[in-house]
C-alpha positions as CSV (number, residue, x, y, z in Angstrom):
1,M,10.0,-51.8,50.1
2,N,7.9,-54.2,52.1
3,G,6.5,-57.4,50.6
4,F,3.3,-55.9,49.4
5,T,5.0,-53.0,47.7
6,R,7.5,-55.3,45.9
7,Y,4.6,-57.7,44.8
8,V,2.5,-55.0,43.3
9,F,5.5,-53.1,41.9
10,G,6.6,-56.2,40.0
11,Q,3.2,-56.7,38.5
12,L,3.0,-53.0,37.5
13,F,6.5,-52.9,36.0
14,I,6.1,-56.1,33.9
15,G,2.7,-55.0,32.8
16,M,3.9,-51.6,31.7
17,I,6.8,-53.0,29.8
18,L,4.5,-55.4,27.9
19,V,1.8,-52.8,27.2
20,T,4.5,-50.2,26.1
21,I,6.0,-52.8,23.7
22,G,2.6,-53.6,22.3
23,L,1.5,-50.1,21.7
24,T,4.9,-49.1,20.3
25,C,4.8,-51.9,17.8
26,I,1.4,-50.9,16.6
27,I,2.2,-47.2,16.3
28,W,5.7,-47.9,14.8
29,L,4.1,-50.2,12.2
30,S,1.4,-47.7,11.2
31,Q,3.9,-44.8,11.0
32,S,6.5,-46.8,9.1
33,L,4.0,-47.5,6.3
34,R,4.4,-43.8,5.3
35,F,8.1,-44.5,4.5
36,V,7.5,-47.5,2.2
37,E,7.8,-45.0,-0.7
38,L,11.5,-44.6,0.2
39,I,12.0,-48.3,-0.6
40,V,9.9,-48.3,-3.7
41,N,10.9,-45.0,-5.3
42,R,14.3,-44.2,-3.7
43,G,15.9,-47.6,-3.6
44,V,16.6,-47.5,0.2
45,G,17.7,-50.7,1.7
46,A,15.7,-52.6,4.4
47,G,18.4,-51.9,7.0
48,T,18.3,-48.1,6.4
49,F,14.5,-48.2,6.4
50,V,14.3,-49.9,9.8
51,Y,17.0,-47.6,11.2
52,L,15.1,-44.5,9.9
53,T,11.8,-45.5,11.5
54,L,13.5,-46.6,14.8
55,L,14.7,-43.0,15.1
56,M,11.1,-41.9,15.5
57,L,10.6,-44.1,18.6
58,P,11.4,-41.4,21.3
59,S,8.7,-39.2,19.9
60,F,6.2,-42.1,20.3
61,L,7.4,-43.2,23.8
62,T,6.9,-39.8,25.3
63,V,3.2,-40.3,24.6
64,I,2.9,-44.0,25.0
65,I,4.6,-44.5,28.3
66,P,2.2,-42.4,30.5
67,I,-0.8,-44.0,28.9
68,S,0.7,-47.5,29.3
69,L,1.3,-46.9,33.0
70,F,-2.2,-45.6,33.5
71,C,-3.7,-48.7,31.8
72,V,-1.6,-51.1,33.8
73,V,-2.4,-49.3,37.1
74,V,-6.1,-49.5,36.3
75,F,-5.9,-53.2,35.4
76,V,-3.7,-54.3,38.3
77,Y,-5.6,-52.5,41.0
78,S,-9.0,-53.5,39.6
79,K,-7.8,-57.1,39.6
80,M,-6.6,-56.8,43.2
81,I,-10.0,-55.3,44.2
82,A,-11.8,-58.2,42.5
83,D,-9.5,-60.7,44.2
84,R,-10.1,-59.0,47.6
85,E,-6.4,-58.4,48.1
86,L,-6.8,-54.7,48.8
87,V,-9.7,-55.4,51.1
88,V,-7.4,-57.5,53.3
89,M,-4.7,-54.9,53.2
90,R,-7.0,-52.1,54.2
91,A,-8.5,-54.3,56.9
92,A,-4.9,-54.6,58.2
93,G,-4.7,-50.9,58.6
94,V,-2.8,-50.0,55.4
95,S,-3.4,-46.4,54.3
96,Q,-4.4,-45.2,50.9
97,F,-0.9,-43.9,50.1
98,A,0.6,-47.2,51.2
99,L,-1.7,-49.1,48.9
100,G,-0.7,-46.7,46.1
101,K,3.0,-46.6,46.9
102,P,4.1,-49.2,44.2
103,A,2.3,-47.2,41.5
104,L,3.6,-43.9,42.8
105,V,7.2,-45.2,42.8
106,L,6.9,-46.5,39.2
107,A,5.2,-43.2,38.2
108,L,8.2,-41.3,39.6
109,I,10.6,-43.5,37.6
110,T,8.5,-42.9,34.5
111,V,8.7,-39.2,35.1
112,V,12.5,-39.4,35.1
113,I,12.5,-41.5,31.9
114,G,10.1,-38.9,30.3
115,Y,12.5,-36.1,31.0
116,L,15.4,-38.0,29.6
117,L,13.5,-38.7,26.5
118,N,12.2,-35.1,26.1
119,L,15.4,-33.3,27.0
120,Y,18.0,-35.4,25.2
121,F,16.8,-38.4,23.2
122,L,13.9,-36.8,21.4
123,P,15.7,-33.8,19.8
124,H,18.8,-35.9,19.1
125,S,17.0,-38.8,17.4
126,Y,14.5,-36.6,15.5
127,R,17.4,-34.5,14.2
128,L,19.1,-37.6,12.9
129,F,15.8,-38.7,11.4
130,R,15.3,-35.4,9.5
131,E,18.9,-35.3,8.3
132,M,18.6,-38.9,7.0
133,Q,15.2,-38.2,5.3
134,W,16.6,-35.0,3.7
135,D,19.7,-36.9,2.5
136,I,17.6,-39.7,1.0
137,R,15.3,-37.2,-0.8
138,Y,18.0,-34.9,-2.2
139,N,21.1,-37.0,-2.5
140,Y,21.7,-38.7,-5.8
141,S,23.5,-41.7,-4.3
142,H,20.2,-42.9,-2.8
143,V,18.3,-42.4,-6.1
144,L,20.7,-43.5,-8.7
145,L,22.4,-46.5,-7.3
146,R,19.6,-48.9,-8.1
147,E,20.8,-52.0,-9.9
148,G,19.1,-53.0,-13.1
149,T,16.8,-50.0,-13.3
150,F,16.5,-47.2,-15.8
151,T,16.3,-44.0,-13.7
152,N,15.1,-40.7,-15.1
153,I,17.3,-38.0,-13.6
154,N,15.2,-35.3,-15.2
155,N,13.1,-35.1,-18.3
156,A,16.2,-35.3,-20.5
157,T,18.6,-37.7,-18.8
158,T,18.4,-41.4,-18.1
159,L,20.9,-43.5,-16.2
160,Y,21.2,-47.3,-16.0
161,V,23.5,-49.3,-13.7
162,R,23.8,-53.1,-14.1
163,E,25.5,-53.7,-10.7
164,R,26.8,-52.0,-7.7
165,T,29.7,-53.5,-5.8
166,P,30.1,-53.3,-2.0
167,D,33.0,-50.8,-2.3
168,G,30.8,-48.3,-4.3
169,Q,31.8,-49.1,-7.8
170,L,29.2,-49.1,-10.6
171,L,29.4,-51.8,-13.3
172,G,27.7,-51.7,-16.6
173,I,26.8,-48.0,-16.9
174,L,24.6,-46.5,-19.6
175,V,23.7,-42.8,-19.7
176,H,21.5,-41.2,-22.3
177,D,21.5,-37.4,-22.5
178,Q,19.2,-35.3,-24.6
179,R,19.4,-32.0,-22.8
180,D,20.5,-30.5,-26.1
181,E,17.7,-31.7,-28.5
182,H,19.9,-31.2,-31.5
183,K,22.9,-33.1,-30.1
184,P,21.7,-36.1,-28.0
185,F,24.3,-38.7,-27.1
186,T,24.7,-42.0,-25.2
187,L,27.5,-43.0,-22.9
188,M,28.4,-46.6,-22.1
189,A,31.1,-47.7,-19.7
190,A,32.4,-50.9,-18.1
191,R,32.7,-49.4,-14.7
192,G,32.6,-46.1,-12.8
193,A,31.6,-44.3,-9.6
194,L,29.3,-41.6,-8.4
195,V,31.1,-38.6,-6.8
196,E,30.3,-35.2,-5.4
197,S,32.4,-32.2,-6.6
198,N,31.7,-28.5,-5.8
199,G,28.1,-29.2,-5.0
200,N,27.5,-31.1,-8.3
201,T,27.0,-34.9,-8.7
202,Q,29.2,-36.5,-11.3
203,V,29.5,-40.0,-12.8
204,V,33.1,-40.9,-13.5
205,M,33.3,-43.6,-16.1
206,F,36.2,-45.8,-17.2
207,Q,36.7,-47.9,-20.4
208,G,33.7,-46.8,-22.4
209,N,32.5,-45.0,-25.4
210,R,30.4,-42.0,-26.4
211,Q,27.9,-42.4,-29.2
212,A,26.1,-39.7,-31.0
213,V,24.0,-39.1,-34.2
214,D,24.2,-35.8,-36.1
215,A,20.7,-34.5,-36.4
216,N,21.4,-32.8,-39.8
217,T,23.3,-35.6,-41.6
218,N,22.1,-38.6,-39.5
219,Q,25.7,-39.7,-39.3
220,W,26.6,-41.9,-36.4
221,S,29.8,-41.3,-34.5
222,I,31.6,-43.1,-31.7
223,L,34.3,-42.0,-29.3
224,Y,36.2,-44.4,-27.1
225,F,37.6,-43.2,-23.9
226,D,39.6,-44.5,-20.9
227,R,38.1,-41.9,-18.5
228,Y,35.0,-39.7,-18.9
229,T,33.2,-37.5,-16.4
230,F,29.5,-36.8,-16.8
231,D,28.0,-34.0,-14.8
232,L,24.5,-34.7,-13.5
233,G,24.1,-31.2,-12.1
234,K,22.6,-30.2,-8.8
235,R,19.6,-31.9,-7.4
236,G,17.0,-29.5,-6.2
237,G,17.2,-29.0,-2.4
238,L,20.5,-30.7,-1.9
239,N,22.4,-27.5,-1.2
240,A,19.5,-25.6,0.3
241,E,19.7,-25.0,4.0
242,R,17.4,-27.4,5.8
243,H,15.0,-25.7,8.2
244,R,15.1,-27.3,11.7
245,E,11.7,-28.1,13.2
246,P,10.8,-27.5,16.8
247,R,11.3,-31.2,17.7
248,E,15.0,-31.1,16.5
249,R,15.9,-28.2,18.8
250,Q,17.4,-28.4,22.2
251,I,15.5,-27.0,25.2
252,D,17.8,-23.9,25.4
253,E,17.2,-23.1,21.8
254,L,13.4,-23.3,22.1
255,F,13.4,-20.8,25.0
256,N,15.8,-18.4,23.2
257,I,14.2,-18.8,19.8
258,R,13.9,-15.0,19.3
259,Q,17.7,-14.8,19.1
260,I,17.9,-17.4,16.2
261,N,17.8,-15.9,12.7
262,D,16.4,-18.9,10.8
263,V,13.0,-18.9,12.3
264,D,10.0,-16.9,11.0
265,P,8.7,-14.6,13.8
266,R,5.2,-15.9,13.1
267,D,6.4,-19.4,14.3
268,F,7.9,-18.3,17.6
269,G,4.9,-19.5,19.5
270,K,5.3,-23.1,18.1
271,Y,8.9,-23.3,19.3
272,T,8.1,-21.8,22.7
273,V,5.2,-24.2,23.3
274,E,7.4,-27.1,22.3
275,G,9.8,-26.2,25.1
276,H,7.1,-25.9,27.7
277,K,5.6,-29.2,26.4
278,R,8.8,-31.0,27.0
279,L,8.8,-29.8,30.6
280,S,5.2,-30.5,31.3
281,T,4.4,-33.8,29.6
282,P,6.5,-36.1,31.9
283,I,4.5,-34.9,34.8
284,M,1.4,-36.3,33.1
285,A,2.6,-39.8,33.9
286,L,2.4,-39.1,37.6
287,T,-0.9,-37.2,37.2
288,L,-2.6,-40.1,35.4
289,T,-1.3,-42.6,37.9
290,V,-2.7,-40.6,40.9
291,L,-6.0,-40.1,39.1
292,A,-6.3,-43.8,38.6
293,L,-5.5,-44.5,42.2
294,A,-7.9,-41.9,43.4
295,S,-10.7,-43.4,41.3
296,L,-10.1,-47.0,42.3
297,I,-8.8,-47.3,45.9
298,T,-10.7,-44.5,47.7
299,G,-14.0,-45.3,49.3
300,S,-15.4,-48.7,49.9
301,F,-14.5,-51.6,47.6
302,S,-17.5,-53.0,45.7
303,R,-17.8,-54.9,42.5
304,R,-20.9,-52.9,41.6
305,T,-19.1,-49.6,41.8
306,Q,-15.8,-50.9,40.4
307,S,-16.9,-50.6,36.7
308,K,-18.1,-47.1,37.2
309,R,-14.8,-46.1,38.8
310,I,-12.9,-47.5,35.9
311,I,-15.1,-45.6,33.4
312,V,-14.6,-42.4,35.4
313,S,-10.8,-42.8,35.5
314,V,-10.6,-43.5,31.7
315,F,-12.9,-40.5,31.0
316,L,-10.6,-38.3,33.2
317,M,-7.5,-39.6,31.3
318,I,-9.0,-38.9,27.9
319,S,-10.2,-35.5,29.0
320,L,-6.7,-34.5,30.2
321,Q,-5.0,-35.7,27.0
322,A,-7.5,-33.9,24.8
323,T,-7.3,-30.7,26.9
324,S,-3.5,-30.9,26.6
325,L,-3.6,-31.1,22.8
326,G,-6.0,-28.2,22.7
327,L,-4.0,-26.0,25.0
328,E,-0.8,-26.6,22.9
329,N,-2.5,-25.5,19.8
330,I,-4.1,-22.4,21.5
331,A,-0.9,-21.5,23.2
332,A,1.1,-21.6,20.0
333,K,-1.1,-18.8,18.7
334,N,-1.6,-17.0,22.0
335,P,1.3,-17.3,24.5
336,A,-0.9,-16.1,27.3
337,F,-2.3,-19.6,27.5
338,I,1.1,-21.2,28.1
339,P,0.7,-21.3,32.0
340,F,-2.5,-23.4,31.4
341,I,-0.3,-26.2,30.0
342,Y,1.2,-26.6,33.4
343,V,-2.1,-26.1,35.2
344,N,-3.6,-29.0,33.1
345,S,-0.8,-31.3,34.4
346,I,-0.3,-30.2,38.0
347,V,-3.8,-29.1,39.3
348,P,-5.5,-32.5,38.6
349,L,-2.5,-34.1,40.4
350,L,-2.9,-32.0,43.5
351,I,-6.7,-32.6,43.5
352,A,-6.3,-36.3,43.3
353,F,-3.7,-36.3,46.1
354,W,-6.0,-34.2,48.3
355,F,-8.9,-36.6,47.4
356,M,-6.8,-39.6,48.6
357,H,-5.8,-37.7,51.7
358,L,-9.4,-36.9,52.6
359,S,-10.3,-40.5,52.0
360,D,-7.7,-41.5,54.6
361,I,-8.9,-39.0,57.1
362,G,-12.5,-40.2,56.6
363,R,-11.6,-43.8,57.1
364,L,-9.6,-43.0,60.3
365,F,-12.6,-41.0,61.6
366,R,-15.0,-43.8,60.9
367,R,-12.7,-46.2,62.8
368,R,-12.5,-44.0,65.8
369,V,-16.3,-43.6,65.8
370,V,-16.8,-47.4,65.7
371,A,-14.1,-48.0,68.4
372,A,-15.9,-45.4,70.7
């Protein structure tokens, strides 16, 4: 890289990092609010909550990074035009592609990052996210181990735990069971633990008692025990097979979805489109960058036309993103539209490159005419 390329590349790289961090924080915060319910109703700790929401970052970054790069390219090159830096470079004979080289290099790096996210990090992190979410919703340990709270297991069973130790012991346990309306009873124990056995969740209690009142005679009875096992039963959904969404699947699974038995044939289109989406979306970073360059650095530099060029580039970016979303929805229902997903990413890229090439040819022609 020459001095000019390093100078512009540094500005673009730092700007893209800052914009990406800012947009990621905003989206992460808005999305994480959906999971506050896990803290309020499920007793999930703050560390688990943060880790769960961080697992969603790859799905955000695949969309955020190309847009961040586009915004930074527009800002940096607009500033350089306003400061007459590009005017000087062009007067020195620098071509359009040389002026845009820093942005193109960064765009290619972004494309590589996009493929890493789409082909590895996205399915891996989203699978962990879904497994963790499923476990929190259907595993008793996340629901019951809430200190100082009376928790209704179902309409007939209530459990209370005074304290939970770091090694998993439960202290001060109280269980009230009225599943049999004629024989309700209450269990109290000094300590215990929550265990899984044969698909059932059980509370194993030590040093406690079982109290009951006979519904016919109203006679109270108490039984002391050293060890008692109380079966909480199966929580709905815990042992059911979790359906894996398209985002969780690897690319080879998505393209061979017809050979997988756990997918409804009516959803084949969604899985196939997800596979093509992962291959096409990283290219969008390069496409948006070239569109921004073609809009800003071609033709003559003028402050009057600069605002119009920025508006045009933003309009083209929004149009491409909206068209991409529309084509994904249409292609999921009609596979014949799948090639248009690639057309939407590649054709604007080629047109923008050709437009920059024509601008270079026109500039050279005008120079020769003036020299003659």
